[in-house]
C-alpha positions as CSV (number, residue, x, y, z in Angstrom):
1,M,-7.5,-49.9,59.5
2,K,-7.4,-51.3,62.4
3,A,-8.6,-54.3,61.8
4,S,-6.5,-54.3,58.4
5,A,-3.2,-54.1,59.5
6,I,-4.8,-57.0,61.9
7,T,-5.2,-58.8,59.0
8,L,-1.4,-57.9,56.9
9,Q,0.4,-59.0,60.5
10,T,-1.8,-62.4,61.1
11,A,-1.7,-63.5,57.0
12,T,0.7,-65.9,55.5
13,A,3.4,-64.6,53.5
14,E,1.8,-65.9,50.7
15,G,-1.6,-64.0,51.4
16,R,0.1,-61.0,52.2
17,Y,2.1,-61.2,48.5
18,R,-2.1,-62.0,47.1
19,L,-3.7,-59.2,49.4
20,L,-0.5,-56.7,47.5
21,V,-1.3,-57.7,43.9
22,D,-4.4,-58.2,44.2
23,A,-4.5,-54.2,45.3
24,I,-2.9,-53.1,42.4
25,T,-4.9,-51.6,39.6
26,D,-2.5,-49.7,37.2
27,Y,-0.3,-53.0,35.8
28,A,-1.8,-56.4,34.4
29,I,-0.1,-58.9,37.2
30,Y,-0.5,-62.5,36.4
31,L,1.3,-65.5,35.9
32,L,1.3,-68.0,33.6
33,D,2.8,-71.3,33.0
34,A,5.0,-73.5,31.3
35,D,3.0,-73.6,28.1
36,G,1.8,-69.8,28.7
37,H,-1.8,-70.2,29.9
38,V,-3.0,-67.9,32.4
39,S,-2.7,-69.3,35.8
40,S,-4.1,-66.1,37.9
41,W,-5.5,-62.5,37.8
42,N,-4.8,-59.6,39.2
43,S,-7.7,-56.5,39.2
44,G,-5.3,-54.2,37.9
45,A,-5.2,-56.9,34.2
46,Q,-9.2,-56.8,34.7
47,R,-9.4,-53.1,34.8
48,F,-8.1,-52.7,31.5
49,K,-8.4,-55.6,29.4
50,G,-11.7,-56.9,30.5
51,Y,-11.4,-60.3,31.6
52,T,-13.2,-61.5,34.7
53,E,-10.7,-64.1,36.5
54,Q,-13.3,-67.0,36.2
55,E,-13.1,-65.9,32.3
56,I,-8.8,-65.7,31.4
57,L,-7.7,-68.2,33.9
58,G,-6.8,-71.3,32.1
59,E,-7.0,-69.1,28.7
60,H,-3.7,-69.1,26.6
61,F,-2.0,-65.2,27.1
62,S,-1.4,-65.3,23.3
63,R,-5.6,-63.8,23.1
64,F,-4.1,-60.6,24.0
65,Y,-2.1,-60.5,20.6
66,T,-3.1,-58.7,17.5
67,A,-3.6,-61.0,15.0
68,E,-0.3,-60.1,12.8
69,D,1.5,-60.5,15.5
70,K,0.3,-63.5,17.1
71,A,0.6,-64.7,12.8
72,A,4.1,-63.9,13.0
73,G,4.7,-66.1,16.4
74,I,5.6,-63.4,18.6
75,P,4.0,-64.7,21.6
76,A,5.6,-68.5,21.4
77,K,9.5,-66.2,20.6
78,A,8.0,-63.7,24.0
79,L,8.1,-67.0,26.4
80,A,10.8,-69.1,24.2
81,T,13.4,-65.5,25.0
82,A,12.1,-65.1,28.8
83,E,12.6,-68.9,29.2
84,S,16.1,-69.2,28.3
85,E,17.6,-66.0,28.8
86,G,15.5,-65.2,32.2
87,R,13.3,-62.0,31.0
88,F,11.2,-60.1,27.7
89,E,10.8,-56.6,28.1
90,A,9.1,-55.3,25.1
91,E,6.7,-52.6,23.8
92,G,3.9,-53.2,21.3
93,W,-0.1,-53.3,20.2
94,R,-2.3,-55.4,23.3
95,V,-6.4,-56.7,22.3
96,R,-8.6,-56.1,25.1
97,K,-11.2,-58.3,25.5
98,D,-14.0,-55.7,23.3
99,G,-11.5,-56.1,20.7
100,E,-9.7,-52.5,20.8
101,R,-6.0,-52.0,20.7
102,F,-3.7,-50.8,23.6
103,W,-0.3,-49.7,24.0
104,A,1.3,-52.1,26.0
105,H,4.6,-52.4,28.0
106,V,5.3,-55.5,28.7
107,V,7.6,-57.9,30.7
108,I,7.8,-61.5,31.3
109,D,9.9,-63.3,34.0
110,A,11.1,-66.7,33.7
111,I,10.3,-69.0,37.5
112,R,12.1,-71.3,38.5
113,N,11.7,-73.1,42.0
114,H,13.8,-74.2,44.7
115,E,16.2,-76.6,43.1
116,G,15.8,-74.5,39.5
117,Q,13.3,-76.5,37.9
118,F,11.3,-74.2,35.6
119,V,7.7,-73.6,36.5
120,G,5.4,-70.8,34.4
121,F,6.2,-67.2,33.5
122,A,5.5,-64.2,36.0
123,K,3.4,-61.5,33.6
124,I,3.5,-57.6,33.9
125,T,1.5,-55.5,31.5
126,R,1.8,-51.5,31.4
127,D,-1.1,-49.7,29.5
128,L,0.4,-46.8,28.0
129,S,-2.1,-45.5,25.8
130,E,-2.1,-41.8,27.2
131,R,1.6,-41.5,26.9
132,K,2.0,-43.3,23.0
133,I,-0.8,-40.6,21.8
134,A,0.7,-38.4,23.0
135,E,4.4,-39.3,22.0
136,E,2.7,-39.7,18.5
137,V,1.1,-36.4,18.6
138,L,4.6,-35.2,19.6
139,K,6.3,-36.9,16.9
140,R,4.0,-35.9,13.9
141,S,4.1,-32.4,15.1
142,E,7.2,-32.5,15.0
143,E,7.1,-34.2,11.7
144,Q,5.0,-31.8,10.7
145,F,7.5,-28.6,11.9
146,R,9.8,-30.3,10.5
147,L,8.3,-30.2,6.7
148,L,7.2,-27.0,7.2
149,V,11.4,-25.8,8.2
150,Q,12.7,-28.3,5.1
151,G,9.5,-26.5,3.2
152,V,10.5,-23.4,3.1
153,T,13.3,-21.7,0.6
154,D,12.6,-17.9,0.9
155,Y,13.6,-17.9,4.7
156,A,17.2,-19.5,5.7
157,I,15.8,-21.4,9.4
158,Y,18.1,-23.1,11.3
159,M,19.7,-23.5,15.1
160,L,22.3,-22.8,16.6
161,D,24.4,-23.8,20.1
162,P,25.3,-21.8,22.9
163,D,27.7,-21.0,21.5
164,G,26.5,-19.9,18.4
165,N,27.8,-22.9,16.1
166,I,25.5,-24.4,13.5
167,A,23.7,-27.1,14.4
168,S,20.4,-27.5,11.7
169,W,20.6,-26.4,7.6
170,N,16.7,-26.2,5.9
171,P,17.0,-26.0,1.8
172,G,16.2,-22.0,2.3
173,A,19.2,-21.4,4.1
174,Q,20.7,-23.6,1.7
175,R,19.7,-21.4,-1.0
176,I,20.0,-18.3,0.4
177,K,23.1,-18.9,1.2
178,G,25.0,-21.2,-1.0
179,Y,25.5,-23.9,2.3
180,D,25.8,-27.4,1.2
181,P,24.5,-28.6,5.3
182,E,27.4,-31.2,5.3
183,E,29.7,-28.5,5.0
184,I,27.8,-26.1,6.9
185,I,26.5,-27.2,10.3
186,G,29.1,-27.7,13.0
187,Q,30.9,-24.0,11.7
188,H,30.3,-20.8,13.1
189,F,27.6,-18.2,12.4
190,S,30.0,-15.2,11.9
191,R,31.4,-16.0,9.2
192,F,27.7,-14.9,7.2
193,Y,28.9,-11.8,8.1
194,T,30.9,-8.9,6.6
195,E,34.4,-8.1,7.5
196,E,33.2,-5.3,9.3
197,D,30.5,-6.5,11.2
198,R,32.9,-9.4,12.2
199,A,35.6,-6.4,13.3
200,A,32.9,-5.0,15.3
201,E,32.3,-7.6,17.1
202,R,28.6,-7.9,15.6
203,P,27.8,-11.8,15.6
204,K,29.1,-11.7,19.3
205,K,26.6,-9.0,20.2
206,A,23.6,-10.6,18.4
207,L,24.5,-13.4,20.6
208,M,24.8,-12.1,23.7
209,I,21.4,-9.3,23.1
210,A,19.0,-13.1,21.9
211,A,20.1,-14.5,25.5
212,E,19.8,-11.6,27.4
213,E,16.3,-9.8,26.3
214,G,14.9,-13.0,24.5
215,R,15.3,-11.6,20.8
216,F,17.5,-9.7,18.6
217,E,16.1,-8.0,15.2
218,K,17.9,-6.2,12.4
219,E,18.7,-5.8,9.2
220,G,22.1,-5.6,7.7
221,W,24.7,-6.7,5.1
222,R,25.0,-10.5,5.1
223,V,28.2,-12.9,3.0
224,R,26.9,-15.5,0.4
225,K,29.7,-18.4,0.0
226,D,30.6,-16.9,-3.1
227,G,31.9,-13.5,-1.2
228,T,28.4,-12.0,-2.9
229,R,26.6,-9.8,-0.2
230,F,22.7,-9.5,0.5
231,W,20.9,-7.1,2.3
232,A,18.9,-9.4,5.0
233,T,16.8,-9.1,7.8
234,V,17.1,-11.5,10.5
235,I,15.7,-12.7,13.7
236,I,17.2,-14.8,16.4
237,D,15.3,-16.1,19.7
238,A,16.7,-17.9,22.8
239,I,16.1,-21.1,23.0
240,R,15.4,-22.3,26.8
241,D,14.5,-26.1,28.7
242,D,12.5,-26.2,31.1
243,E,14.2,-25.3,33.5
244,G,15.0,-22.1,31.6
245,K,18.6,-23.1,30.5
246,L,20.3,-21.5,27.9
247,I,20.4,-24.6,25.6
248,G,20.6,-22.7,22.0
249,F,19.2,-20.3,19.6
250,A,16.9,-20.3,16.7
251,K,17.8,-18.2,13.4
252,V,15.1,-17.0,10.7
253,T,17.0,-14.9,7.6
254,R,15.3,-13.1,5.0
255,D,17.2,-12.3,1.3
256,I,15.3,-8.8,0.8
257,T,18.2,-7.3,-1.5
258,E,15.2,-6.8,-4.1
259,K,12.9,-5.3,-1.5
260,R,15.6,-3.4,-0.2
261,E,16.2,-1.6,-4.2
262,V,12.6,-0.9,-4.6
263,Q,12.2,1.1,-1.8
264,E,15.7,3.0,-2.8
265,A,14.8,3.1,-6.4
266,L,10.7,4.5,-5.0
267,Q,12.8,7.1,-2.6
268,R,15.4,8.0,-5.5
269,A,11.9,8.8,-7.4
270,Q,10.2,10.8,-5.2
271,E,13.5,12.7,-4.4
272,E,13.7,13.2,-7.8
273,L,10.3,14.2,-8.0
274,F,10.9,16.6,-5.6
275,Q,13.6,18.2,-7.4
276,A,12.4,18.6,-11.1
277,Q,8.9,20.4,-9.3
278,K,11.6,22.4,-7.4
279,M,13.3,23.0,-10.6
280,E,10.5,23.9,-12.5
281,A,9.3,26.5,-10.0
282,V,12.8,27.5,-10.1
283,G,12.7,27.7,-13.3
284,Q,9.1,29.3,-14.2
285,L,10.4,31.6,-11.6
286,T,13.9,32.5,-13.2
287,G,12.4,33.0,-16.9
288,G,9.2,35.3,-15.5
289,V,12.6,37.2,-13.9
290,A,14.2,37.5,-17.0
291,H,11.6,38.4,-19.1
292,D,11.1,41.5,-16.5
293,F,15.0,42.1,-17.0
294,N,15.1,41.8,-20.2
295,N,12.3,45.1,-20.8
296,L,14.6,46.7,-18.5
297,L,17.6,46.6,-20.0
298,M,15.5,47.3,-23.5
299,A,14.8,50.4,-22.2
300,I,18.2,50.7,-20.7
301,L,19.5,50.0,-23.9
302,G,17.5,51.9,-26.5
303,S,17.8,55.0,-24.6
304,L,21.7,54.7,-23.5
305,E,22.3,54.4,-28.2
306,I,20.0,57.3,-28.7
307,A,22.2,59.0,-25.8
308,R,25.5,58.0,-27.4
309,K,24.4,59.4,-30.6
310,K,22.9,62.6,-29.3
311,A,26.3,62.6,-27.5
312,A,28.7,62.5,-29.9
313,A,30.2,65.8,-29.6
314,L,30.4,65.5,-26.1
315,P,33.8,62.7,-25.3
316,E,33.4,62.9,-21.9
317,I,30.1,61.9,-21.8
318,L,30.8,59.4,-24.4
319,G,33.2,57.3,-21.8
320,L,30.4,56.9,-19.0
321,I,27.9,56.4,-22.1
322,D,29.7,53.0,-23.2
323,N,30.1,52.0,-19.5
324,A,26.4,51.7,-19.2
325,I,26.1,50.1,-22.4
326,N,28.8,47.7,-21.6
327,G,26.8,47.4,-18.2
328,A,23.5,46.3,-19.0
329,K,24.7,44.4,-22.4
330,R,26.5,42.1,-19.1
331,G,23.0,42.4,-17.5
332,A,21.4,40.7,-20.8
333,S,24.3,38.0,-20.8
334,L,22.8,36.9,-17.4
335,T,19.7,37.5,-18.4
336,Q,20.4,34.4,-21.3
337,R,21.9,31.9,-18.4
338,L,18.7,32.3,-16.9
339,L,16.8,31.4,-19.8
340,A,18.9,29.2,-20.5
341,F,18.8,27.4,-17.3
342,S,14.8,27.6,-17.4
343,R,14.7,26.3,-21.3
344,R,13.4,29.2,-22.9
345,Q,16.0,30.8,-24.9
346,D,16.5,31.0,-28.8
347,L,18.5,28.4,-30.5
348,K,19.3,27.9,-33.5
349,L,20.4,24.3,-33.5
350,E,22.1,23.4,-36.5
351,P,24.9,20.4,-37.2
352,V,28.2,21.3,-35.7
353,E,31.9,19.8,-36.1
354,V,32.4,19.9,-32.3
355,P,37.1,19.6,-33.1
356,A,36.3,22.5,-35.4
357,L,34.2,24.5,-32.6
358,V,36.9,23.5,-29.7
359,S,40.0,24.7,-32.4
360,E,38.0,27.6,-33.0
361,M,37.9,28.5,-29.0
362,A,42.0,28.0,-28.7
363,E,42.7,30.8,-28.3
364,L,39.8,32.0,-26.1
365,L,40.2,29.0,-23.8
366,Q,43.8,30.1,-23.5
367,R,43.4,33.4,-22.4
368,S,40.6,31.7,-20.2
369,I,42.9,30.0,-18.0
370,G,46.6,31.5,-17.6
371,P,49.6,30.5,-17.8
372,R,49.8,28.0,-15.5
373,I,47.3,25.5,-16.7
374,E,48.1,23.6,-20.0
375,I,44.8,22.4,-21.8
376,S,45.3,18.9,-24.2
377,T,42.8,17.7,-26.5
378,T,42.2,14.1,-27.8
379,F,39.5,13.2,-30.2
380,P,38.5,10.4,-32.6
381,L,40.2,11.0,-37.1
382,K,36.2,10.3,-38.0
383,L,33.2,12.4,-35.3
384,P,30.1,13.3,-36.4
385,K,28.4,16.9,-36.3
386,V,26.7,17.1,-33.7
387,Q,22.7,19.2,-33.3
388,S,23.1,22.4,-31.4
389,D,23.3,25.9,-31.3
390,P,26.7,26.5,-31.9
391,N,27.3,30.3,-30.6
392,Q,25.9,28.3,-26.8
393,L,28.2,25.2,-27.1
394,A,31.0,27.0,-26.9
395,N,29.9,29.2,-24.1
396,A,28.7,25.7,-22.7
397,L,32.5,24.9,-23.2
398,L,33.9,28.1,-22.2
399,N,31.4,27.2,-18.2
400,L,33.3,24.3,-18.1
401,V,36.6,25.1,-19.2
402,V,36.8,28.2,-17.0
403,N,34.8,25.8,-13.8
404,A,38.2,23.4,-14.2
405,R,40.9,26.0,-13.7
406,D,39.1,27.6,-11.0
407,A,39.3,23.7,-9.3
408,M,42.7,23.8,-9.9
409,P,44.4,27.2,-7.8
410,D,47.9,25.7,-8.2
411,G,47.9,25.4,-11.9
412,G,47.4,21.1,-13.8
413,L,46.4,19.5,-16.9
414,I,42.4,20.4,-18.5
415,T,41.6,17.3,-20.8
416,I,38.9,18.0,-23.2
417,S,38.4,14.8,-25.5
418,A,34.6,13.5,-27.0
419,R,33.7,10.0,-28.6
420,K,30.8,8.8,-30.3
421,Q,28.5,6.4,-28.4
422,T,25.4,4.4,-29.3
423,L,22.8,4.1,-25.9
424,I,19.8,1.8,-25.7
425,A,16.8,2.2,-24.6
426,R,16.8,3.5,-20.9
427,Q,21.0,2.9,-20.8
428,M,20.7,6.6,-19.6
429,K,18.3,8.6,-17.8
430,D,16.7,11.0,-20.0
431,L,18.0,9.9,-22.9
432,S,16.6,8.2,-26.0
433,A,18.0,5.5,-27.8
434,G,19.7,6.7,-30.8
435,D,24.3,8.0,-31.7
436,Y,25.5,10.6,-29.6
437,V,28.6,12.7,-28.8
438,C,30.7,12.8,-25.9
439,L,32.3,15.9,-25.3
440,S,34.1,15.9,-21.7
441,V,35.9,18.7,-20.0
442,K,38.5,16.3,-17.5
443,D,40.3,18.6,-15.0
444,E,42.9,17.3,-11.9
445,G,41.6,19.5,-9.3
446,E,40.8,18.5,-5.5
447,G,36.7,17.5,-6.4
448,M,33.8,17.1,-5.3
449,D,31.9,15.2,-2.5
450,S,28.4,13.8,-3.0
451,E,26.5,16.8,-1.2
452,T,28.3,19.1,-3.6
453,L,28.2,16.9,-6.4
454,G,24.3,16.4,-5.7
455,K,23.8,20.7,-5.6
456,A,26.4,21.4,-8.7
457,T,23.6,21.9,-11.0
458,T,21.3,24.3,-8.5
459,P,20.9,27.2,-9.7
460,F,22.6,29.7,-7.4
461,F,24.6,27.0,-6.0
462,T,28.6,28.1,-6.2
463,T,31.6,26.4,-4.4
464,K,33.6,30.3,-5.6
465,G,33.8,33.0,-3.3
466,V,31.7,36.1,-3.0
467,G,31.6,38.0,-6.4
468,K,33.2,35.1,-8.5
469,G,30.9,33.4,-9.5
470,T,26.8,33.4,-10.0
471,G,26.1,29.7,-9.3
472,L,24.3,29.9,-12.5
473,G,26.8,28.0,-14.9
474,L,26.5,24.5,-14.7
475,P,22.5,25.4,-15.0
476,M,23.0,27.7,-18.3
477,V,25.3,24.5,-19.7
478,Q,22.7,22.0,-17.9
479,G,19.0,24.0,-20.1
480,L,21.2,23.7,-22.9
481,M,22.0,20.1,-23.0
482,A,18.3,19.7,-22.3
483,Q,16.9,21.9,-24.6
484,S,19.0,20.3,-26.9
485,G,17.7,16.9,-26.5
486,G,21.1,15.8,-24.4
487,R,22.3,15.9,-20.9
488,L,24.7,16.9,-18.8
489,V,26.6,14.5,-16.6
490,V,29.0,15.6,-14.0
491,K,31.1,13.0,-12.5
492,S,33.8,13.7,-9.4
493,R,34.9,12.2,-6.5
494,Q,37.1,14.0,-3.4
495,G,41.4,13.8,-4.6
496,M,40.0,12.6,-7.9
497,G,39.4,15.4,-10.0
498,T,36.0,16.6,-11.9
499,T,35.2,15.5,-14.9
500,A,32.2,16.8,-16.4
501,E,30.1,15.7,-20.4
502,L,28.0,16.8,-22.5
503,W,25.6,14.2,-24.6
504,L,24.7,15.5,-28.0
505,P,22.9,13.7,-30.0
506,V,24.4,13.2,-33.2
507,A,22.9,15.7,-36.3
508,D,21.0,14.5,-39.4
509,V,23.7,15.8,-41.9
510,V,22.6,16.1,-45.8
511,D,25.5,15.8,-48.4
512,E,25.6,19.4,-49.1
513,S,27.9,18.7,-52.8
514,S,24.3,17.6,-53.8
515,L,22.3,20.4,-52.9
516,I,22.0,23.8,-55.2
517,P,23.0,26.6,-53.6
518,V,20.5,29.4,-53.8
519,E,21.1,33.0,-53.3
520,Q,20.1,35.1,-50.7
521,P,18.4,38.2,-51.6
522,E,20.9,41.2,-49.7
523,I,18.6,43.1,-47.3
524,A,17.4,46.9,-48.3
525,P,18.1,49.6,-46.2
526,A,14.5,50.4,-44.7
527,R,12.5,52.6,-45.8
528,P,10.3,54.9,-44.0
529,L,7.8,52.9,-42.9
530,T,4.5,52.7,-39.9
531,V,5.1,50.6,-37.3
532,L,2.4,49.7,-35.2
533,A,4.6,49.6,-31.7
534,V,2.3,47.1,-29.1
535,D,3.9,46.4,-25.2
536,D,2.0,46.5,-22.0
537,D,5.2,47.7,-20.6
538,G,5.3,51.9,-20.4
539,L,9.5,52.0,-20.2
540,V,9.9,49.4,-23.4
541,L,6.8,51.1,-25.6
542,M,8.7,54.2,-24.5
543,N,12.2,53.4,-25.8
544,T,10.8,51.3,-28.9
545,V,9.0,54.2,-30.0
546,L,12.2,56.3,-30.0
547,M,13.7,53.9,-31.4
548,L,11.8,54.1,-34.3
549,E,11.5,57.9,-34.4
550,D,15.2,57.9,-35.4
551,L,15.7,55.2,-37.7
552,G,13.5,57.7,-39.1
553,H,10.0,55.5,-38.7
554,R,6.2,56.8,-37.7
555,P,5.5,55.1,-35.1
556,I,2.1,54.3,-33.3
557,E,1.8,53.0,-29.9
558,A,-0.4,50.8,-28.6
559,H,-0.3,48.9,-24.5
560,S,-2.7,46.1,-24.9
561,G,-3.1,43.6,-27.6
562,E,-7.3,44.8,-27.9
563,K,-5.9,48.6,-28.3
564,A,-4.0,47.6,-31.2
565,L,-6.8,45.7,-32.5
566,E,-8.8,49.1,-32.0
567,I,-6.3,51.3,-34.0
568,L,-5.9,48.4,-36.8
569,K,-9.8,49.0,-37.3
570,A,-9.6,52.5,-36.6
571,G,-7.4,53.1,-40.0
572,P,-5.9,53.0,-41.7
573,L,-3.2,49.9,-41.5
574,P,0.9,50.7,-41.0
575,D,3.0,48.9,-42.9
576,V,4.7,46.4,-40.2
577,V,3.2,45.5,-36.4
578,I,5.7,44.9,-33.8
579,T,4.3,43.4,-30.4
580,D,5.9,42.0,-27.3
581,H,4.0,38.2,-26.4
582,A,3.8,38.3,-22.7
583,M,1.3,40.7,-22.1
584,P,-2.0,40.2,-20.2
585,H,-5.3,39.3,-21.2
586,M,-4.6,38.9,-25.3
587,T,-0.5,37.8,-25.6
588,G,1.2,38.8,-28.8
589,A,1.3,35.3,-30.5
590,E,-3.0,36.0,-30.1
591,L,-3.0,39.1,-31.5
592,A,-1.0,37.9,-34.7
593,T,-3.4,35.1,-34.9
594,R,-6.0,38.0,-35.0
595,I,-4.2,39.9,-37.2
596,G,-3.7,37.4,-40.3
597,D,-7.1,36.6,-39.9
598,L,-8.5,39.8,-40.5
599,Y,-5.7,41.6,-42.3
600,P,-3.6,38.6,-44.2
601,D,-0.8,41.6,-46.0
602,L,-0.3,43.2,-42.7
603,K,3.6,41.9,-41.2
604,V,4.0,41.5,-37.8
605,I,7.1,40.4,-35.4
606,L,7.1,39.2,-32.3
607,A,9.6,40.6,-29.8
608,T,10.5,38.0,-27.2
609,G,13.2,36.1,-25.2
610,Y,11.5,33.2,-25.1
611,A,12.2,30.2,-27.3
612,E,9.4,28.7,-27.2
613,L,5.7,30.6,-26.3
614,P,4.6,29.5,-23.1
615,D,0.6,29.2,-23.4
616,G,2.2,26.5,-25.7
617,I,0.9,28.6,-29.2
618,N,3.3,27.5,-32.6
619,I,3.5,30.7,-34.6
620,D,5.5,31.1,-38.0
621,L,6.3,34.7,-37.2
622,P,9.8,36.7,-37.3
623,R,11.4,37.3,-34.2
624,L,13.3,39.9,-32.4
625,A,14.9,39.1,-29.8
626,K,14.9,40.8,-26.3
627,P,16.4,43.0,-25.2
628,F,17.5,44.1,-28.7
629,T,19.2,46.9,-30.3
630,Q,18.5,49.6,-32.9
631,R,20.7,47.9,-34.8
632,Q,18.6,44.3,-34.6
633,L,16.0,46.6,-35.0
634,N,16.5,48.3,-38.1
635,E,17.5,44.7,-39.6
636,I,14.9,43.2,-38.9
637,L,12.2,45.8,-40.4
638,A,14.5,46.5,-43.4
639,S,13.7,42.9,-44.1
640,A,9.6,42.5,-43.6
641,G,9.2,46.3,-44.6
642,G,11.1,45.6,-48.2
643,S,8.2,45.2,-50.5
644,A,4.2,44.2,-50.2
645,A,5.5,40.4,-52.3
646,S,7.9,39.1,-49.6
647,R,5.0,39.4,-47.3
648,I,6.0,36.5,-44.3
649,P,2.8,34.5,-43.9
650,V,1.4,34.6,-40.7
651,T,0.0,30.8,-39.1
652,A,-1.1,29.5,-36.0
653,R,-1.6,26.7,-34.3
654,K,-2.0,24.7,-31.2
655,V,0.2,22.4,-29.9
656,E,-1.5,18.7,-29.5
C-alpha cells in the first residue's frame, strides 16, 4: 500500500491518469484517432468487450456496432456529431468479440490540443445489459398488466389520485358506468354515488378508511351516466410509494345487480315456501278443527230443533231455545270461514254476473256500513260473467266492504269497481293465462305499512280491537279465490288507503237461448224409510237418529264402516245409508265404494263438511253438508227415497 502511494506520488501526471484509467473495470475507456481507429484500451474495455489490447489497437471502432447500425452509417454519424458539437451520447446495442450483444451507454468526446486542433476522440462505454433486461421485464409486465386491465370488461378498474379524482379508465368501467375516458378522467369519483350517499359523505369516508386501513370494501347502489342505478361491490386499495407516501388509490367496481336480484328472488321463494308450508299446516289444523266443531254443532242444532218442537207449548222456553239455535248457527258460520280458509268448503261454482250481484247486495251493504260512508260503483257497460259461488262471493264482498268501513272511522268513500283483463302466462303469480274480471273494493282509510300488509291474510291476525274481529275475513276471501281459480290481491300504502282486488276467472257461458228447458220433477215428501246412519262420533250419531225418528223414519245405528257392512250382510237391507266421511279405518267414501260393489241398488248419502275429499277419492254421491238441519235431512231423504227407479249411481275413482 505504501509502495503504491510512493509510485503515484513519483509518477508523472500522464502516468497517474494511465493508472487511473486502467484500474476502472466497469467502464470501457479508450481513445480513437481522428478516423475512428482504436489507439488505447483499458481493462474495463477488455473485460466486457472481450478484446485484448494487442487484438484491438489500430482496429476501427465500428466493429463494436451491429450489422444494422453499420449499414445505417451510425458509427460515422456518431463521430461527425462529436466532432461538430464536441460530444455525442446515446444508448444502443453493441457487439462483443464473441458476437454476443449487450446494451450500452456511449459517450464520445472530441479531443483537441492546446492550439484547438482536432486530434481524435475519447470514448466511454458502459454495459447496461442488466438494467436493460430489468427495464424490459418491467415494461413487459406493465404492458401485460395494461392489457389485462384493458381486456377486463366485467370489472371497472381505474386509478384515483389522493384527492379522489379519476386518473385512468378501463373498458370495463366504460361499459358498466357509461362514461368515455375523455369525459371522466379528471372528474371526482363521487359522481358515481347516489345523492343520499354524497349527502352522507360516503365517498370521502371510503377514501379515509382506505388511506388509514389500506383497504375499503363494501356493497351499495351506484349511478350510471344515464342516471340508472345498479348494485355494486366496491374495493378501494391505497397505493403508496417506496417511502410509504400515499400517491393514490386503485378502485375496482363490479356490477352485481343480477346476482342480487337472483339472491332476492331465492330469498323470496324460500320465504314464500315457508309461508306456504305454514299456511298448509294451519289449513290442515283448521280443517280438522272445523270438522270436529261441525260435529258438535250437529249435535247441538239437532237437539235444539227437536227440543223446540217438544217445547212448542212453552213460549218462555222457546225464546231460550231460539237464542241457542242462533248462537249455534253463528258457530256454523264460523266453521264455514275456517273451511273457506283451508279451501275445504263446499262451493257451487256457476256463472255470476258481478254488477247484478253488487246491485242485489246494495241494501245489505248500505246497512252494514252506516250513514257516514258512501259507496260508489263503477262497472263497464259490458262485463263478462265470472265463475264463482254467488253466495260465497257475496260474503267475500261483504267482508271487504266491512273492512273498508272499519278503516274509515270518520267516514269516507268506498269504491266498488270491476274490469276485464286478459293475463298472459306468468303475468300474475298463481294465475294461469286467460280472461279474468278484477272486482275491487277501494277505501280512503289510513292504509297499512308493509309489515301489516304482509300479515293481512294470515289467519287470526287482526288490527281491530278485542272482540271486534276474528282475523278470518281476508283468509276466508283468499281461500275462496284460490278454490275458485282466482286470487286475492291486497294493495295498500300508509296514508294512501287500501284496495282489495278479487281476480275471478271468466265463466264459459253457454248461450241459454239455445237450451231446451227441462222440467224438473217436484220432490215428494219423504215416505217412511229404513235408514242406516253411520258415524264414529256418538253425539252426532245420536242426534241423527233422533232427527230420523222425529221425521218418522226407522233408523239403524253403526259406529264404523266395518260395523255398517256387518249390518248390511246380516240383512235385511235398509232403504238408504247416511254415512259420515271422516271416520277412522274406513272412510265414508270407502264405505260407499264397498256398498256400490256389493249392493248396487242401495242408495248412499255422504255427510261431510269438505268440498273435496281429503283422501283424494272423487265419488259421485249426494252430499249432506254438515252441520245439517232436520229440514235439510228431510229434503235429501225425500229426493233419495222417492222410488227404486230414481237410484243414485255410486261410482268411485282415484284422482291421478
